[in-house]
N, C-alpha and C positions, 0 to 999 in steps of 0.2 A: 710633781716634777714632770711626769709624762704629759699631763694636760698642758702645762706651760710650754713644753717643747713643741707640742702639736700646734698650739696657737701661734707660736713664733713661725713655724714652718708654713702654716696656712696663710699667715699674713704676708710672708715673703712671696709665696706662689701667687697670691692674689694680686699684689702690687705689680709683680713682673708681668703677669698675663694682661692685666688691665693696661699697663703702659705700652706693652708690645702691641696690643690690639689697637689702641687709639693712635699709636705712632704709625701703624700700618706696615711694620717691617716683615710681616709674614706673608708668604704667598698663598696661605689658606686662611683668610680672615674669618670665614664662617666657622671653622673649627675653633679658633680663638674666641669668637663671640659666644659659642656654646660654653666653652670652658669658663669664660668670665662670668656669664650669667649663673652657672652652677655654683661657683664659689661665692658670688655675691649673695645668693639666696641662703647659703649655708649658715649663716648666722643670722769797623767804621773806617767808616773805612779807616783802616790803619791803626797803628799802636797809639796814636794820639787821641783816639775817640773817647777814652775814659776821662781825659782831662776836660772834655766838654760836658761831662755830667756834673751836675751840682750836687755832689755827694757830701755827706756829713763828715766833719773833721772832729776827731776826739779832742776835747779841750785840753786833756792832760798831755797831748803830744801834737802840738800844732805844726811840727815840722813834717809830719806825714803828708802824703798826697791827699787829695780830696776824697778820701775813702775811709769808711769805718767798717771794719770787719768784725763781726761778732760770731766767731766760729763756735757752734754749739753741736756737740756730738752726743746723741742720745743712745739708747740701747741698740737701735738699728742704724744709727748714724744718719747723716743727711747727704744728699747728692751735691749740695752747694752750700756756700757760706750764706749767712744772713747779712743783708746789706740795707742801708738806709739811703734813699735818694731824695735830696731836697729840691723842690720845685717852687714856683711862685705860689705862696700861700699854703703850701702843703708839704707833707713828708710822705713818702711811699716806703713802707717796710716790706722788703722782699723776703718771703718766708717759703723755703723749699718744703715740699711734701711728697710722700710716696716715692716712686723711683725717679721721676723727672718732672713732676708737677710744680707749679708755683701758686701760692696764695699771696695775697697782697693786703696789707693794712694801709688804708688811706686816712691820713691824719690831718685835720684842719689845724694849722699852727696857732690860730687865734684862740679857739675854744677848746682844743685838745679832744674834740669829738672825733670819733673814728668810725669807719665802715670797713668791712672785710669782704674781699672778693674770693669766691669759691673756697670756703674754709673746710676742705676735706679732712684736715687733721685739727679738730677743734681744741684739743689740749694745748697744742703749741700756740694757737691763737690766743687762748685765755692767758697762758703763761706770759706771753709778750705784752698783752694788755695790762696785766697786773704789774709787771716790772716797769712799764713805762707810765703807769698811772693814767691810762686812757679810758675814756667813756665810749663804749661800743653802743651804737644805736641802730646800725643797718647792716644787712647782709646783701651783697650784690652777686647774684648768681648768673653766670654767662649762659649755661645750658644745663640740661637735666642729667647728663652722663654721670655715672657714679663717682668718677675720679674728680669731679668738680662740685657736684651737689650732695655727695654722699655724707658730708658732715653736718649738713644744715640742721637736721632734727636734733642731733646730739648737742650741737652748740646752743640751740634754743632752750633745751632742757637744762644745760649746765650754767648758762649765763643768768645772773640774778635779776636782770631787768628784761622787760619785753623788747623784742627785736622786730624791726620791719624787715621782712625777707622779700627782696625784689627778684623778678625774673620774668621771662616771657613765655613760660611753658607750664601747663598744669601738671606736668610730670615731675616738677621740682619739689623736693621735700620741704615742708614747713612754709611753703609759699603763702604770703598773705598780702602782697602788693604786686599784682600782675601789671606789667608795663608793655608798651609797644613803641613804635617809631615816634620820636620827637617828644615823648613824655619827659618831664623834668622833675627834679626834687633837689634837696640840698643835704650836704653833710656839714653841719656848722655853717661856716661862711663860704663853703664851696658849692659851686653849681654842678649838677650832674645832668647830662642829656643822654637819653637812650637811643641807640641806633639798632634798628632791627636788621639782623644779618642772617636770614635763614639760608641754609644749605647743608652745613655740617649737621645741624638739627633744624627742624622747622621753627623752633622757638628761640633760637640763639639771639642774644642781646650783647652788644658792645656798649661800654659806658665811657663817655667822654667827660672828664672832670676838669673844671677850670676854677680859678679864683674869681670871686665876684667882682673884684676891683682890678683884675689883671688884664693881660693882653689877649686872653682867649686861647693860648697855646695849650697849656696843661698837659694832661696825660689821657691816653685811651687804653682801656682794658679789654683785650680782644679775645680772650678765651681760646677757643679752637677754630676761630675764623681766620685770623691773620697771625702767623708765626713769623719769627725773624727768618727771612729767606724763604718762606713757604706759606702754605695754607692748610686748612683741615680737609679731611676726606669729605666727599659729597655724599654722606650717608642718607640724607633725607632731602636732597635738593638737586639742582641742575647747574650746569656751567653758567647759564644766564643769571642765576641768583648769586653765584660767587662773584661773577663779574660786577654785578650791581653793588655787592658788599665791599669789594676791594677797590674797584676802579671808579666807582661813583661816590659812595658814602664815605669810606675811610680816606680815599685820596683827596677828598675835598677839605679835610682838616688841614690846619697850618702845617707846613713841612717840618716845623720844629717840635710838633707834638710828640711826646714820648710814648712809645709803644710798649706796653707790658702784656706779654702773651701768656698762655696757659701752661707751656711746657718748655723745658730746656732741650730744644731740637736743633739748635743753630748749626752745629757742625754737620749733621745729617742733611739738613735742608740746603746749606750752602754748597755741599758736595754736588747736589743735584743742580743747583744754580750754575755752578762751574761747568757741569756737563752740558747744560743748555747754551751757555755763553762762555766758551773757553777763553775768549779774548777779552773778557771784561775784567780789567785790572782791579776794579773796586771789589769784586767778589773775592779774588785771591788775597787781597789785603785783609779783608774781613775774616777770611778763614785763618790766616796766620795770627791775627789778633785774638780770635776765639780760641785757638789752640793754646795760647799762652794763658788765657783766662781759665780754661778748663783744667789746665795742668795743675793749678792751685785750687781747684774746685770753686772758683768764683763764677757767679752767674754772668751770662752774656746779655741779659736784659738790663736796661731797655735799649731799643734802637729808636729811630725816629721815623715818622711818615716819609720824610724826604729821603732818608737812607734806604728805606724799603723800595722806594721808586727807582733807586739806582742799582739795586742788586736782586730784588725778589722777582723771579720770572713770572709769577702769577699777577704781579702788578705792572709787568712790562709786556703784556700781550699785544700792545700796539707797536712794539719795536720790531723792525724788520729782521733783526738777528734772531729774536725769539720766534717769530712767525716762521722763519726759514727752518729752524730746528724742528718745529712742530708740523712740518710738511708743506709749508709754503702758502697756506691759506691766509688771506689778508683780513678775514673776519676775526676780531679779537675774541669773540665768544667761542668760536670753533677752536681757536688756539688754546683757550682756557681749558676746554674739555679734553683736548689731546694731551696737554701737559699733565693734567691730573691723572689721566689714565696711565701715562708713562710713569709718573711718580709713584703710583700705587704699587708697582712691582720693581721699582728702581733699587739696585743694590749699590751702596756707596763703595 
């Protein structure tokens, strides 16, 4: 009984410290980093935006909006509902994890082959795979941080078949398929292209997934590089690298590309975006939409690349309004650095 209670308390503290550290809400990140490491070692605009998502409709209730909620509450509960997003040639299953992380199952609708992105809670992944009768073949790891790669080794041990574990960093657990910029592979009949986006970590990879016979829009899984309304901290990189990641590589994807990021940070990030551009009505509309979603514990992902260009200050560093807020420099890379420095200590 005591041991069980202790494990429960330790797990809660661990997830809170990890999420707080990677979200950057503390004014003393070094202290949180030490705490996190110690514990780890111990063992749209607007309300109409959802209508533009191609979400699954339960067959038993076709009158519902294009939304399938599968609310599953375990011992510790979940921060968000589980949702299915239908895109061209694929299904994306949004799986909440820890305090505010997201894992994703990418399912090829033709073959029912699946890959999982950042499976930090492998038991939920396996349960979903078994319930949906899916064949898991690949693990797509965005970066090595524990709250993204920490479940890799356990998943490989628990899953009955051999798994290809992709990533761009030797620090990733169970890695056996190291990738770099422009590497490609497939998930059934889906194409995957790797985008190297160092900055948050030196080996960070985003994965752009499209249907082989489709339009090329698809989805991009951005880990802790691009969030809805924000970006990751520059732990191992520079403003130049984040500018390249956001404003060159990711911005070059079709505007309709769905963005699936690594955390539920939308309201915090959009609060900062409003602080940067208080007259941007698109930002305020998205905040109101996100408040309604979070009130019922619904995820605010995905957004699109085009939407991020309209409200994300880190993808708007060329805009005069953003540059003015950051001190008036017209160099977008200087603006990127100043925005990130301000965001690191920003209180919503």
